[in-house]
Structure formats: structure tokens, C-alpha cells
SEKOL-537288 format. One record per residue: x, y, z of N, C-alpha, C, CB in turn; residue in three letters. Coordinates in Angstrom, 3 decimals. Atoms other than C-alpha are relative to their C-alpha. Glycine has a CB too. Layout:
N
+----------+----------+----------+----------+----------+----------+----------+----------+----------+----------+----------+----------+---------+
|      n.x |      n.y |      n.z |     ca.x |     ca.y |     ca.z |      c.x |      c.y |      c.z |     cb.x |     cb.y |     cb.z | residuo |
+----------+----------+----------+----------+----------+----------+----------+----------+----------+----------+----------+----------+---------+
|        X |        Y |        Z |        X |        Y |        Z |        X |        Y |        Z |        X |        Y |        Z |     ALA |
...
+----------+----------+----------+----------+----------+----------+----------+----------+----------+----------+----------+----------+---------+
// end
This chain:
76
+----------+----------+----------+----------+----------+----------+----------+----------+----------+----------+----------+----------+---------+
|      n.x |      n.y |      n.z |     ca.x |     ca.y |     ca.z |      c.x |      c.y |      c.z |     cb.x |     cb.y |     cb.z | residuo |
+----------+----------+----------+----------+----------+----------+----------+----------+----------+----------+----------+----------+---------+
|    0.277 |   -0.015 |    1.411 |  -21.148 |    9.311 |   -9.460 |    0.962 |   -0.946 |   -0.709 |    0.105 |    1.426 |   -0.563 |     MET |
|   -0.822 |    0.933 |    0.768 |  -19.863 |    6.716 |  -11.855 |    0.175 |    0.524 |   -1.419 |   -0.633 |   -1.415 |   -0.015 |     LYS |
|   -0.296 |   -0.365 |    1.379 |  -18.210 |    7.356 |  -15.212 |    0.240 |   -1.269 |   -0.780 |    1.224 |    0.950 |   -0.091 |     THR |
|   -0.175 |    1.185 |    0.832 |  -18.433 |    4.800 |  -17.936 |    1.245 |    0.184 |   -0.860 |   -1.258 |   -0.256 |   -0.886 |     LYS |
|   -1.210 |   -0.034 |    0.809 |  -15.167 |    3.965 |  -19.676 |    0.181 |   -1.364 |   -0.643 |    1.245 |    0.389 |    0.854 |     THR |
|   -0.262 |    1.255 |    0.702 |  -13.899 |    1.295 |  -22.000 |    1.483 |   -0.335 |    0.131 |   -0.420 |    0.095 |   -1.503 |     SER |
|   -1.381 |    0.444 |   -0.090 |  -10.735 |   -0.728 |  -21.432 |    0.153 |   -1.305 |   -0.765 |    0.435 |   -0.170 |    1.475 |     ILE |
|   -0.297 |    1.251 |    0.694 |   -9.069 |   -3.581 |  -23.241 |    0.829 |   -0.862 |    0.928 |    0.744 |    0.251 |   -1.351 |     THR |
|   -0.707 |    0.944 |   -0.869 |   -7.991 |   -6.622 |  -21.242 |    0.303 |   -1.272 |   -0.776 |   -0.831 |   -0.320 |    1.270 |     LEU |
|   -0.338 |    1.287 |    0.599 |   -6.276 |   -9.833 |  -22.235 |   -1.074 |   -1.016 |    0.350 |    1.389 |   -0.489 |    0.477 |     SER |
|    1.024 |    1.027 |   -0.208 |   -8.566 |  -12.829 |  -22.560 |    0.236 |   -0.773 |    1.293 |   -0.030 |   -0.966 |   -1.183 |     GLU |
|   -0.285 |    0.752 |   -1.220 |   -6.770 |  -14.651 |  -19.743 |   -0.336 |    0.811 |    1.253 |    1.470 |   -0.418 |    0.028 |     ASP |
|    0.363 |   -0.848 |   -1.137 |   -7.312 |  -11.667 |  -17.421 |   -1.510 |   -0.001 |    0.189 |    0.517 |    1.443 |   -0.203 |     VAL |
|    1.460 |    0.018 |   -0.078 |  -11.033 |  -11.574 |  -18.242 |   -0.482 |   -1.338 |    0.565 |   -0.624 |    0.253 |   -1.393 |     VAL |
|    0.393 |    1.317 |   -0.530 |  -11.302 |  -15.311 |  -17.587 |    0.279 |   -0.093 |    1.497 |    0.747 |   -1.126 |   -0.744 |     LYS |
|   -0.331 |    0.027 |   -1.426 |   -9.545 |  -14.902 |  -14.227 |   -0.988 |    0.855 |    0.793 |    1.445 |    0.498 |    0.232 |     ALA |
|    0.981 |   -0.861 |   -0.667 |  -11.869 |  -12.021 |  -13.301 |   -1.331 |   -0.737 |    0.137 |   -0.194 |    1.327 |   -0.784 |     ILE |
|    1.281 |    0.722 |   -0.031 |  -14.916 |  -14.081 |  -14.219 |    0.039 |   -1.148 |    0.999 |   -0.348 |   -0.536 |   -1.396 |     ASP |
|   -0.121 |    1.123 |   -0.921 |  -13.641 |  -17.049 |  -12.249 |    0.007 |    0.473 |    1.451 |    1.268 |   -0.795 |   -0.299 |     LYS |
|   -0.139 |   -0.482 |   -1.371 |  -12.738 |  -15.043 |   -9.149 |   -1.212 |    0.777 |    0.493 |    1.216 |    0.863 |    0.109 |     LEU |
|    1.135 |   -0.813 |   -0.433 |  -15.757 |  -12.764 |   -9.120 |   -1.249 |   -0.839 |    0.238 |   -0.295 |    1.073 |   -1.029 |     SER |
|    1.136 |    0.886 |   -0.218 |  -18.246 |  -15.616 |   -9.328 |   -1.318 |    0.670 |   -0.279 |    0.009 |   -0.513 |    1.400 |     GLY |
|    1.348 |   -0.513 |    0.207 |  -21.922 |  -14.858 |   -9.104 |   -0.238 |    1.313 |    0.738 |   -1.016 |   -1.027 |    0.444 |     GLN |
|    0.288 |   -1.121 |   -0.889 |  -21.612 |  -12.119 |   -6.491 |    0.325 |    1.366 |   -0.599 |    0.760 |   -0.169 |    1.269 |     SER |
|   -0.413 |   -1.298 |    0.542 |  -19.973 |   -9.364 |   -8.575 |    0.040 |   -0.059 |   -1.515 |    1.379 |    0.417 |    0.556 |     LYS |
|   -0.229 |   -0.056 |    1.436 |  -19.908 |   -8.219 |  -12.129 |    1.433 |    0.454 |   -0.248 |   -1.017 |    0.953 |   -0.696 |     ASN |
|   -1.392 |   -0.364 |    0.325 |  -16.672 |   -7.413 |  -13.934 |    0.340 |    1.408 |    0.452 |    0.244 |   -0.124 |   -1.498 |     ARG |
|   -0.278 |   -1.388 |   -0.367 |  -16.956 |   -3.678 |  -13.339 |    0.244 |    0.140 |    1.497 |   -1.155 |    0.903 |   -0.428 |     SER |
|   -0.181 |   -0.061 |   -1.453 |  -17.367 |   -4.111 |   -9.583 |    1.323 |   -0.626 |    0.410 |   -1.156 |   -0.704 |    0.716 |     GLU |
|   -1.242 |    0.693 |   -0.312 |  -14.482 |   -6.566 |   -9.468 |    1.201 |    0.877 |   -0.338 |    0.080 |   -1.332 |   -0.759 |     PHE |
|   -1.122 |   -0.830 |    0.441 |  -12.169 |   -4.279 |  -11.449 |    0.104 |    1.257 |    0.864 |   -0.159 |    0.383 |   -1.490 |     ILE |
|   -0.042 |   -1.194 |   -0.850 |  -13.154 |   -1.204 |   -9.396 |    0.581 |   -0.332 |    1.370 |   -1.408 |    0.602 |    0.154 |     GLU |
|   -0.538 |    0.418 |   -1.299 |  -12.435 |   -3.082 |   -6.151 |    1.505 |   -0.232 |   -0.094 |   -0.707 |   -1.280 |    0.496 |     THR |
|   -1.425 |    0.276 |    0.188 |   -9.068 |   -4.249 |   -7.501 |    0.799 |    1.288 |   -0.179 |    0.207 |   -0.916 |   -1.209 |     ALA |
|   -0.705 |   -1.265 |    0.237 |   -8.093 |   -0.771 |   -8.685 |    0.060 |    0.816 |    1.286 |   -0.693 |    0.813 |   -1.121 |     VAL |
|   -0.009 |   -0.723 |   -1.280 |   -9.115 |    0.795 |   -5.354 |    1.051 |   -0.592 |    0.949 |   -1.405 |   -0.050 |    0.661 |     ARG |
|   -0.996 |    0.651 |   -0.854 |   -6.982 |   -1.770 |   -3.505 |    1.413 |    0.357 |   -0.465 |   -0.198 |   -1.537 |   -0.007 |     ALA |
|   -1.315 |   -0.338 |    0.543 |   -4.036 |   -1.055 |   -5.816 |    0.357 |    1.456 |    0.316 |    0.031 |   -0.241 |   -1.525 |     TYR |
|   -0.238 |   -1.413 |   -0.313 |   -4.406 |    2.712 |   -5.331 |    0.361 |    0.154 |    1.473 |   -1.245 |    0.858 |   -0.343 |     ILE |
|   -0.298 |   -0.071 |   -1.440 |   -4.490 |    2.270 |   -1.542 |    1.400 |   -0.530 |    0.283 |   -1.045 |   -0.799 |    0.816 |     ALA |
|   -1.335 |    0.574 |   -0.173 |   -1.374 |    0.083 |   -1.761 |    1.072 |    0.989 |   -0.449 |    0.128 |   -1.318 |   -0.787 |     GLN |
|   -0.977 |   -0.962 |    0.506 |    0.459 |    2.707 |   -3.832 |    0.116 |    1.198 |    0.946 |   -0.392 |    0.472 |   -1.414 |     MET |
|   -0.030 |   -1.114 |   -0.951 |   -0.520 |    5.472 |   -1.384 |    0.794 |   -0.394 |    1.241 |   -1.437 |    0.427 |    0.392 |     ILE |
|   -0.764 |    0.479 |   -1.163 |    0.792 |    3.369 |    1.541 |    1.480 |   -0.076 |   -0.317 |   -0.507 |   -1.374 |    0.452 |     ARG |
|   -1.400 |    0.137 |    0.404 |    3.999 |    2.663 |   -0.360 |    0.688 |    1.370 |   -0.056 |    0.097 |   -0.703 |   -1.371 |     LYS |
|   -0.567 |   -1.349 |    0.060 |    4.572 |    6.380 |   -1.043 |    0.161 |    0.589 |    1.397 |   -0.883 |    0.915 |   -0.857 |     GLU |
|   -0.071 |   -0.520 |   -1.370 |    3.806 |    7.291 |    2.587 |    1.136 |   -0.670 |    0.763 |   -1.341 |   -0.218 |    0.737 |     ARG |
|   -1.083 |    0.722 |   -0.672 |    6.161 |    4.591 |    3.868 |    1.368 |    0.461 |   -0.488 |   -0.150 |   -1.503 |   -0.221 |     ASN |
|   -1.269 |   -0.487 |    0.543 |    8.912 |    5.815 |    1.539 |    0.340 |    1.375 |    0.570 |   -0.060 |    0.064 |   -1.537 |     ALA |
|   -0.245 |   -1.323 |   -0.599 |    8.477 |    9.392 |    2.826 |    0.404 |   -0.142 |    1.459 |   -1.254 |    0.894 |   -0.117 |     ARG |
|   -0.336 |    0.207 |   -1.414 |    8.515 |    8.176 |    6.437 |    1.421 |   -0.529 |    0.154 |   -0.994 |   -0.972 |    0.653 |     ASP |
|   -1.343 |    0.560 |   -0.066 |   11.660 |    6.130 |    5.825 |    1.050 |    1.056 |   -0.314 |    0.134 |   -1.175 |   -0.962 |     LEU |
|   -0.938 |   -1.059 |    0.344 |   13.351 |    9.107 |    4.200 |    0.180 |    0.951 |    1.185 |   -0.487 |    0.772 |   -1.244 |     GLU |
|   -0.083 |   -0.873 |   -1.178 |   12.534 |   11.253 |    7.257 |    0.811 |   -0.679 |    1.098 |   -1.416 |    0.360 |    0.521 |     ILE |
|   -0.738 |    0.748 |   -1.027 |   13.815 |    8.554 |    9.634 |    1.480 |   -0.050 |   -0.344 |   -0.559 |   -1.432 |    0.145 |     ILE |
|   -1.409 |    0.070 |    0.406 |   17.023 |    8.129 |    7.646 |    0.686 |    1.362 |    0.109 |    0.111 |   -0.523 |   -1.436 |     ASN |
|   -0.571 |   -1.343 |   -0.071 |   17.560 |   11.885 |    7.483 |    0.297 |    0.389 |    1.447 |   -0.952 |    1.021 |   -0.640 |     ARG |
|   -0.162 |   -0.353 |   -1.409 |   17.226 |   12.118 |   11.264 |    0.616 |   -1.129 |    0.835 |   -1.340 |    0.383 |    0.582 |     ARG |
|   -0.501 |    1.197 |   -0.688 |   18.890 |    8.803 |   12.130 |    1.083 |    0.317 |    1.022 |    0.538 |   -0.989 |   -1.009 |     ALA |
|   -1.090 |   -0.298 |   -0.934 |   22.019 |   10.255 |   13.733 |   -0.537 |    0.610 |    1.295 |    1.017 |    0.953 |   -0.651 |     ASP |
|    0.555 |   -0.630 |   -1.195 |   20.018 |   12.467 |   16.108 |   -0.826 |   -1.008 |    0.808 |   -0.867 |    1.216 |   -0.388 |     ARG |
|    0.808 |    1.007 |   -0.700 |   17.608 |    9.618 |   16.936 |    0.882 |   -1.026 |    0.715 |   -0.934 |   -0.713 |   -0.989 |     LEU |
|   -0.917 |    0.952 |   -0.624 |   20.498 |    7.251 |   17.637 |    0.688 |    0.615 |    1.220 |    1.049 |   -0.470 |   -1.015 |     ASN |
|   -0.598 |   -0.679 |   -1.155 |   22.142 |    9.825 |   19.918 |   -0.994 |    0.054 |    1.164 |    0.453 |    1.431 |   -0.385 |     GLU |
|    1.036 |   -0.021 |   -1.031 |   18.854 |   10.180 |   21.822 |   -0.138 |   -1.373 |    0.653 |   -1.347 |    0.442 |   -0.598 |     GLU |
|    0.136 |    1.356 |   -0.532 |   18.569 |    6.405 |   22.187 |    1.177 |   -0.348 |    0.909 |   -0.103 |   -1.017 |   -1.146 |     ALA |
|   -1.180 |    0.264 |   -0.832 |   22.135 |    6.146 |   23.522 |   -0.068 |    0.773 |    1.305 |    1.284 |    0.363 |   -0.755 |     LEU |
|    0.140 |   -0.812 |   -1.199 |   21.427 |    8.965 |   25.969 |   -0.988 |   -0.649 |    0.973 |   -0.459 |    1.423 |   -0.366 |     ASP |
|    0.993 |    0.670 |   -0.845 |   18.329 |    7.174 |   27.280 |    0.583 |   -1.276 |    0.619 |   -1.266 |   -0.336 |   -0.821 |     VAL |
|   -0.594 |    1.250 |   -0.515 |   20.234 |    3.895 |   27.603 |    1.031 |    0.280 |    1.081 |    0.652 |   -0.797 |   -1.140 |     LEU |
|   -1.004 |   -0.349 |   -1.015 |   22.923 |    5.662 |   29.629 |   -0.621 |    0.187 |    1.375 |    0.737 |    1.268 |   -0.402 |     ALA |
|    0.698 |   -0.195 |   -1.283 |   20.329 |    6.392 |   32.335 |   -0.426 |   -1.308 |    0.646 |   -1.218 |    0.874 |   -0.202 |     TYR |
|    0.415 |    1.291 |   -0.548 |   19.477 |    2.718 |   32.749 |    1.121 |   -0.594 |    0.852 |   -0.390 |   -0.975 |   -1.137 |     GLN |
|   -0.982 |    0.657 |   -0.853 |   21.188 |    0.824 |   35.502 |    0.377 |   -1.357 |   -0.559 |   -0.534 |   -0.145 |    1.418 |     GLY |
|   -0.409 |    1.345 |    0.425 |   23.020 |   -2.473 |   35.092 |   -1.080 |   -0.991 |    0.407 |    1.379 |   -0.398 |    0.620 |     ASP |
|    1.016 |    1.019 |   -0.271 |   20.698 |   -5.432 |   34.910 |    0.655 |   -1.240 |    0.530 |   -0.813 |   -0.325 |   -1.256 |     VAL |
+----------+----------+----------+----------+----------+----------+----------+----------+----------+----------+----------+----------+---------+
// end
């Protein structure tokens, strides 16, 4: 289901949309695609930040595990 809404954009943004969308898409389709891509990017960014926080919180234990594994390796 689609909901109709009204937004205000700068003239230069509208011109760029028209130029980039060409004949294949209308403004609404172009803007929806751009917003969906931005939302996906923000979700990835939040997920990556959470993952990094978990890694950093557990870094000491992970580093100890890595050193333990390396101790089992023979000299090369």
C-alpha cells in the first residue's frame, strides 16, 4: 500500500532527480528508491556499531583465545 505525502525539495535537488531518473522513473519512484537505500545503509551502520561494541567488550577474552591457539602451532 502506498501513502501519498507532500515534501518540499530545493530546486537543485529536483533538477538532479530529474536528470538522474531519466525517462525510466518518475520522481516518486526515484525518491522512494533513494530513501530505501538510505534506510538500509542506516540499519547496516547501526548493526555494525552494535557488533563492534560486542567485539570491543569481549576483546581481551578473544585475544587470549587467539594467543592460546597460536601457542599450539609449531615453528615454521
